[in-house]
C-alpha angles and dihedrals in degrees: 000000000000111000091176091078093052091044090052092051091048093047089050094052092046090049092051092049090047093044089056 
């Protein structure tokens, strides 16, 4: 199980919400 992918996706979503 690669949690890195999940973390990257979560980080991207968080960055987008914060970059709003």
